[in-house]
Backbone bond lengths (Angstrom), bond angles and torsions (degrees), N, CA, C in turn:
res aa  C-N    CA-C-N  psi(-1)  N-CA   C-N-CA  omega(-1)  CA-C   N-CA-C  phi
1 M - - - 1.448 - - 1.535 108.90 -
2 R 1.299 120.06 -43.27 1.486 124.16 177.83 1.474 111.98 -61.31
3 N 1.296 116.84 -35.63 1.441 124.82 -176.25 1.538 107.48 -67.75
4 M 1.272 122.52 -36.51 1.406 126.18 177.92 1.514 114.27 -66.45
5 T 1.273 115.87 -40.58 1.478 124.01 177.97 1.527 107.37 -64.17
6 T 1.268 120.28 -42.60 1.465 122.18 -177.82 1.532 107.46 -65.51
7 E 1.323 119.99 -40.42 1.364 123.19 -178.75 1.525 113.45 -65.81
8 S 1.356 112.69 -36.75 1.487 117.39 -176.26 1.545 108.93 -73.65
9 E 1.389 119.30 -27.06 1.421 122.47 -175.19 1.540 108.51 -76.09
10 I 1.299 118.44 -21.02 1.507 118.80 -178.20 1.558 110.02 -101.80
11 D 1.299 116.80 125.03 1.407 119.97 -179.78 1.550 111.97 -89.28
12 D 1.350 118.68 -170.70 1.469 118.44 -175.60 1.464 113.19 -69.44
13 S 1.308 123.98 -26.44 1.473 123.97 176.58 1.502 114.84 -79.34
14 G 1.230 118.96 -4.07 1.476 122.12 178.79 1.540 114.34 88.01
15 E 1.382 115.32 7.99 1.441 118.68 177.92 1.464 109.13 -87.52
16 T 1.288 115.56 146.20 1.557 118.02 173.31 1.525 105.67 -83.85
17 E 1.286 113.46 167.16 1.463 120.77 177.33 1.540 114.13 -58.51
18 E 1.335 112.55 -35.94 1.521 118.49 -179.58 1.535 110.69 -67.25
19 Q 1.355 117.72 -33.62 1.404 122.97 -178.77 1.479 114.86 -70.25
20 R 1.304 115.31 -34.45 1.480 122.66 -179.88 1.575 110.25 -71.22
21 L 1.361 118.29 146.71 1.521 119.35 173.77 1.519 105.78 -76.48
22 S 1.348 110.24 145.78 1.462 113.42 171.18 1.462 113.21 -75.16
23 K 1.256 119.53 165.08 1.465 123.95 -177.85 1.539 109.45 -61.24
24 S 1.324 115.09 -37.29 1.484 118.31 -179.94 1.507 110.58 -67.76
25 A 1.360 117.04 -35.67 1.450 120.82 179.42 1.495 111.87 -66.88
26 R 1.353 113.32 -41.58 1.488 120.18 177.54 1.546 109.19 -61.28
27 K 1.353 114.69 -42.82 1.484 116.62 178.82 1.542 114.19 -62.84
28 R 1.383 111.62 -43.28 1.428 116.45 176.41 1.555 114.17 -59.60
29 E 1.287 113.43 -44.69 1.516 118.82 173.37 1.446 114.95 -58.55
30 A 1.358 118.09 -42.79 1.408 120.45 176.47 1.518 114.55 -65.69
31 A 1.345 112.12 -39.12 1.506 115.76 176.57 1.480 112.76 -67.32
32 S 1.251 117.20 -31.19 1.513 119.54 -179.82 1.574 109.04 -76.19
33 L 1.275 118.99 -34.57 1.411 123.08 175.51 1.529 110.19 -67.26
34 Q 1.365 116.08 -41.68 1.432 119.36 176.34 1.516 113.55 -61.80
35 E 1.349 114.86 -42.14 1.504 122.71 176.49 1.551 109.82 -60.39
36 L 1.335 116.36 -42.88 1.388 121.19 -179.19 1.503 107.88 -62.90
37 G 1.322 118.44 -39.16 1.486 120.20 179.35 1.482 112.14 -65.06
38 V 1.395 116.70 -36.00 1.460 118.69 179.03 1.492 111.23 -70.33
39 Q 1.418 118.08 -34.71 1.515 117.83 174.87 1.485 108.26 -67.75
40 L 1.321 121.69 -33.29 1.447 122.95 177.10 1.520 113.72 -65.18
41 S 1.223 113.83 -35.93 1.533 118.88 -175.96 1.551 108.03 -70.47
42 A 1.322 119.05 -22.47 1.518 120.39 178.06 1.499 111.48 -76.17
43 L 1.362 117.03 -14.35 1.435 117.82 -177.75 1.552 113.81 -78.76
44 P 1.316 118.22 157.30 1.498 116.78 174.88 1.510 112.61 -61.90
45 D 1.275 119.88 158.29 1.439 123.98 179.38 1.564 117.77 -56.53
46 Q 1.363 113.96 -39.59 1.431 121.99 177.59 1.482 112.76 -62.11
47 E 1.358 117.30 -41.91 1.460 119.74 175.96 1.491 116.35 -67.81
48 I 1.338 116.74 -31.65 1.417 124.63 177.44 1.512 110.26 -66.21
49 K 1.403 111.75 -47.24 1.440 120.20 177.41 1.504 115.44 -58.40
50 A 1.375 112.74 -36.56 1.466 119.38 -176.54 1.595 110.22 -71.53
51 L 1.276 116.30 -12.22 1.510 118.66 179.05 1.502 108.02 -81.01
52 G 1.327 122.43 -14.12 1.454 123.38 178.51 1.491 110.99 70.96
53 L 1.321 121.42 37.86 1.403 121.80 176.91 1.489 112.50 -85.23
54 P 1.287 116.91 157.76 1.481 122.90 -176.26 1.618 108.09 -55.97
55 D 1.272 117.48 150.85 1.451 123.99 -178.77 1.564 108.65 -59.56
56 T 1.329 119.46 -46.66 1.494 120.41 179.06 1.520 113.81 -55.31
57 L 1.285 115.50 -40.10 1.402 121.81 179.83 1.550 112.58 -68.68
58 F 1.347 111.91 -41.90 1.510 117.37 176.61 1.506 110.88 -60.84
59 V 1.349 118.20 -43.31 1.445 121.27 179.12 1.506 112.06 -66.76
60 A 1.345 119.41 -39.61 1.378 122.93 178.18 1.562 112.72 -63.43
61 L 1.360 112.77 -41.58 1.488 118.53 -179.80 1.578 105.75 -65.44
62 R 1.310 118.90 -41.43 1.473 117.65 -177.02 1.574 109.62 -70.85
63 D 1.306 116.90 -32.23 1.491 120.72 179.89 1.513 110.56 -66.08
64 L 1.362 116.79 -36.14 1.422 117.28 -179.24 1.494 113.97 -59.13
65 R 1.263 120.49 -34.18 1.480 123.16 177.99 1.494 112.84 -65.37
66 R 1.310 117.84 -29.14 1.419 118.54 -174.76 1.601 115.29 -94.06
67 L 1.286 115.30 -10.60 1.454 116.63 -178.77 1.504 114.06 -70.70
68 P 1.293 119.48 129.40 1.443 120.61 -174.71 1.502 115.31 -85.83
69 S 1.343 121.05 -34.01 1.427 123.99 -169.91 1.582 111.56 -93.44
70 H 1.200 116.06 144.75 1.506 123.18 -179.83 1.515 109.26 -56.35
71 G 1.357 119.55 -46.42 1.394 124.14 -174.41 1.511 110.59 -65.53
72 A 1.331 119.31 -39.70 1.432 125.35 176.19 1.576 108.72 -65.32
73 Q 1.181 114.15 -39.50 1.545 114.55 -178.88 1.562 110.11 -69.96
74 V 1.332 116.90 -37.53 1.435 118.77 -179.28 1.611 107.34 -64.72
75 R 1.261 118.41 -39.30 1.461 122.05 -176.04 1.478 108.14 -72.86
76 Q 1.306 119.43 -34.80 1.481 120.89 179.77 1.590 106.70 -78.32
77 R 1.245 122.19 -30.01 1.500 118.96 170.70 1.521 111.96 -62.31
78 Q 1.336 115.05 -41.89 1.425 119.75 -178.91 1.602 111.36 -63.81
79 Y 1.341 112.78 -38.91 1.425 121.08 174.34 1.539 113.89 -65.41
80 I 1.258 116.44 -37.00 1.414 123.80 176.97 1.565 111.19 -67.21
81 G 1.367 113.25 -43.71 1.457 121.82 173.93 1.572 112.91 -56.25
82 K 1.366 112.77 -42.02 1.526 118.37 176.58 1.490 112.18 -63.47
83 L 1.395 116.40 -42.49 1.401 121.37 177.33 1.528 114.00 -67.02
84 M 1.282 116.37 -35.21 1.457 123.66 -178.93 1.553 109.05 -64.30
85 R 1.277 118.46 -32.39 1.453 120.07 -177.14 1.590 112.88 -62.53
86 S 1.260 111.73 -22.20 1.566 118.22 -179.88 1.532 114.25 -82.20
87 I 1.364 116.42 -7.09 1.422 118.50 -177.91 1.511 110.98 -116.22
88 D 1.266 118.72 163.89 1.485 124.65 175.75 1.578 106.30 -83.84
89 P 1.309 118.93 115.60 1.478 120.15 -176.51 1.568 111.90 -75.64
90 A 1.317 120.10 -16.61 1.495 123.04 -171.87 1.532 108.59 -58.06
91 P 1.394 124.99 -50.40 1.303 122.35 -174.88 1.585 114.86 -67.93
92 V 1.365 110.43 -28.15 1.460 116.62 178.90 1.524 108.10 -74.21
93 L 1.265 117.46 -39.70 1.477 118.37 -179.61 1.545 109.83 -70.05
94 A 1.337 116.14 -32.31 1.526 118.32 179.12 1.583 106.15 -70.78
95 K 1.275 119.78 -37.97 1.491 120.65 -178.54 1.608 108.99 -69.05
96 L 1.359 114.26 -40.06 1.480 115.94 175.13 1.511 116.12 -61.37
97 A 1.340 112.05 -38.78 1.561 120.55 177.28 1.437 108.68 -64.50
98 E 1.335 118.56 -42.48 1.416 121.91 -175.57 1.537 109.88 -70.60
99 R 1.348 118.88 -34.87 1.440 124.38 176.92 1.537 108.71 -64.40
100 K 1.408 116.84 -44.81 1.378 120.52 -178.80 1.489 112.99 -65.92
101 Q 1.332 118.22 -37.13 1.430 124.45 -179.12 1.570 107.21 -67.45
102 R 1.290 118.48 -39.85 1.447 123.50 176.66 1.494 113.13 -65.27
103 H 1.343 115.89 -40.69 1.489 123.53 176.52 1.580 107.49 -65.77
104 D 1.306 120.03 -44.34 1.448 120.03 179.82 1.512 113.30 -60.71
105 K 1.343 113.97 -38.62 1.439 121.54 -177.81 1.516 108.55 -66.30
106 E 1.344 117.92 -41.28 1.430 120.28 179.22 1.568 112.34 -65.57
107 I 1.306 114.89 -35.31 1.435 120.48 -178.09 1.575 105.65 -73.55
108 R 1.273 122.25 -41.92 1.477 120.24 171.60 1.509 113.71 -55.60
109 H 1.305 112.98 -46.65 1.566 116.36 179.26 1.514 112.24 -60.24
110 F 1.386 114.18 -42.22 1.546 118.91 177.22 1.566 108.22 -59.89
111 Q 1.326 112.58 -46.20 1.516 114.63 -176.69 1.606 111.25 -62.53
112 Q 1.306 116.13 -38.08 1.375 122.50 178.16 1.552 110.84 -59.49
113 I 1.359 116.90 -46.58 1.497 123.03 174.81 1.487 108.73 -62.05
114 E 1.288 121.67 -41.04 1.483 119.52 179.13 1.572 112.41 -65.74
115 R 1.347 115.48 -38.74 1.519 118.32 178.45 1.480 110.34 -64.24
116 W 1.442 119.76 -39.19 1.481 119.06 174.83 1.492 111.81 -63.59
117 R 1.317 117.10 -43.77 1.371 120.53 -175.69 1.565 110.56 -62.48
118 D 1.335 115.49 -46.97 1.549 121.61 179.82 1.541 106.84 -66.55
119 R 1.295 122.58 -33.10 1.482 123.01 179.11 1.578 104.89 -70.26
120 L 1.243 120.32 -47.79 1.376 121.62 -178.92 1.503 114.04 -59.84
121 L 1.339 118.55 -37.44 1.418 123.75 -178.16 1.509 112.06 -74.83
122 S 1.338 113.23 -38.50 1.456 116.25 -175.09 1.529 112.97 -84.87
123 E 1.327 121.19 -33.30 1.422 126.96 177.80 1.498 105.88 -131.85
124 P 1.337 120.26 82.68 1.479 120.39 -175.81 1.511 114.96 -63.68
125 V 1.308 117.26 -41.21 1.506 117.75 -173.85 1.543 111.14 -71.07
126 A 1.281 115.08 -54.32 1.448 122.08 175.29 1.523 113.22 -53.86
127 G 1.377 114.24 -48.83 1.477 121.36 -176.79 1.479 109.12 -61.04
128 V 1.325 121.83 -45.42 1.460 126.39 -175.31 1.522 105.99 -62.89
129 E 1.327 120.04 -48.22 1.424 123.49 -176.01 1.557 109.73 -61.10
130 E 1.341 112.06 -47.00 1.490 113.73 177.96 1.494 114.03 -63.13
131 L 1.315 120.09 -38.22 1.440 127.12 178.47 1.565 108.75 -61.30
132 L 1.354 113.25 -47.56 1.421 120.50 -179.73 1.565 110.82 -59.36
133 Q 1.275 112.84 -40.88 1.546 116.66 -179.41 1.543 112.59 -62.69
134 E 1.333 110.93 -41.46 1.425 118.36 -175.76 1.537 110.62 -76.80
135 Y 1.308 116.89 -39.41 1.495 123.82 -179.14 1.498 109.87 -125.08
136 P 1.314 120.32 80.82 1.479 123.19 -173.63 1.566 112.21 -68.41
137 H 1.338 121.01 -18.84 1.405 124.64 179.96 1.546 115.11 -77.89
138 I 1.353 116.51 1.65 1.468 120.48 -169.69 1.514 108.65 -69.86
139 D 1.355 116.37 156.45 1.422 122.27 175.51 1.553 107.71 -87.33
140 R 1.263 118.42 97.84 1.435 123.97 -170.94 1.565 111.09 -64.46
141 A 1.402 116.68 -39.55 1.449 118.48 -178.72 1.549 109.98 -65.01
142 A 1.336 117.42 -43.19 1.463 120.77 179.22 1.502 108.75 -58.76
143 L 1.344 118.68 -48.82 1.427 125.11 -179.23 1.521 113.18 -56.35
144 L 1.342 112.22 -48.13 1.499 113.80 179.25 1.496 113.50 -67.31
145 K 1.316 117.68 -32.91 1.481 123.41 176.74 1.539 108.96 -61.29
146 L 1.394 114.45 -44.24 1.481 115.13 -179.32 1.446 112.49 -70.67
147 L 1.313 119.82 -35.08 1.483 122.62 177.69 1.535 110.32 -64.12
148 D 1.406 117.72 -40.44 1.434 120.30 176.98 1.528 111.17 -60.67
149 K 1.348 114.26 -45.84 1.382 119.65 -176.84 1.574 111.05 -60.64
150 A 1.325 114.07 -47.67 1.481 120.83 177.89 1.495 112.36 -58.54
151 E 1.332 116.35 -42.66 1.478 120.01 175.40 1.456 117.27 -61.56
152 R 1.381 112.85 -42.47 1.468 116.52 175.93 1.489 115.50 -60.69
153 E 1.383 113.03 -41.67 1.520 120.48 179.38 1.485 108.73 -64.32
154 R 1.331 116.01 -40.92 1.541 114.47 177.84 1.480 114.12 -65.52
155 V 1.360 116.80 -39.68 1.446 116.36 -178.86 1.539 111.40 -71.09
156 E 1.283 115.77 -32.01 1.507 119.39 -179.31 1.513 111.35 -86.07
157 Q 1.374 117.76 -4.95 1.445 127.36 179.90 1.556 109.03 56.30
158 R 1.325 108.62 50.22 1.517 114.32 172.98 1.527 112.13 -101.76
159 S 1.225 115.73 176.58 1.492 122.08 177.23 1.550 107.54 -57.20
160 P 1.353 116.65 139.18 1.461 119.95 -173.21 1.574 111.06 -83.97
161 V 1.347 114.76 58.14 1.449 116.41 176.65 1.582 113.05 -64.56
162 G 1.305 112.85 -39.85 1.450 119.53 179.08 1.499 112.69 -60.41
163 A 1.389 118.93 -40.75 1.411 121.35 175.40 1.518 114.59 -63.76
164 R 1.384 114.27 -35.44 1.424 118.88 176.11 1.512 110.63 -67.79
165 E 1.274 117.16 -41.56 1.430 119.74 177.56 1.541 112.53 -65.35
166 L 1.328 115.78 -37.51 1.425 118.28 173.63 1.502 113.82 -62.96
167 F 1.346 117.53 -35.73 1.455 123.40 175.00 1.526 109.72 -63.38
168 A 1.342 115.33 -48.31 1.550 116.81 177.43 1.526 111.33 -58.33
169 F 1.345 118.08 -41.92 1.363 124.08 178.59 1.505 112.14 -55.42
170 L 1.382 116.15 -52.00 1.408 125.98 176.45 1.552 112.49 -58.28
171 R 1.287 115.50 -44.75 1.461 120.19 -179.21 1.487 110.45 -61.66
172 E 1.418 115.63 -38.83 1.470 117.95 177.63 1.599 108.99 -67.14
173 L 1.258 113.87 -40.85 1.544 118.62 -178.85 1.475 111.67 -61.42
174 L 1.358 114.88 -47.78 1.421 120.71 -171.38 1.545 115.63 -86.56
175 A 1.343 116.47 1.53 1.464 121.39 -178.05 1.563 112.11 -68.72
């Protein structure tokens, strides 16, 4: 009886049942590749080309963006998932992670510039001194001129051109 169980657990390729992926695992893997393909289709064409993907996959990703109907998009996603099974997803995932990391770094930098601008506009004296301590090479006269301009615009309730110029000045300084 034990001998029959062992024989039924081994298939023609010599793999045991535990070594083969379950149907659910295969479906999860296919769905994750399909989702990876959808994420790739959101990238600009140059970034997709830089990944070195096959031409058929590149065209399929580009076509997904232009399809108007939901049904056509679903079929195209399935086709992309099928094409994705023929490539190694590890380099693509690494490239997407690197892109996200770069994007997050840019956002943090942008937020830092915004915090400095807001600090300078809300507390000009303390903000200028703190900025000068951290960045001693700053052009103090240009900074004070921009702060005065921004303050005048705020008092006169005009468009915040001075605040935008201050932001550009800080972006240049913190680059």
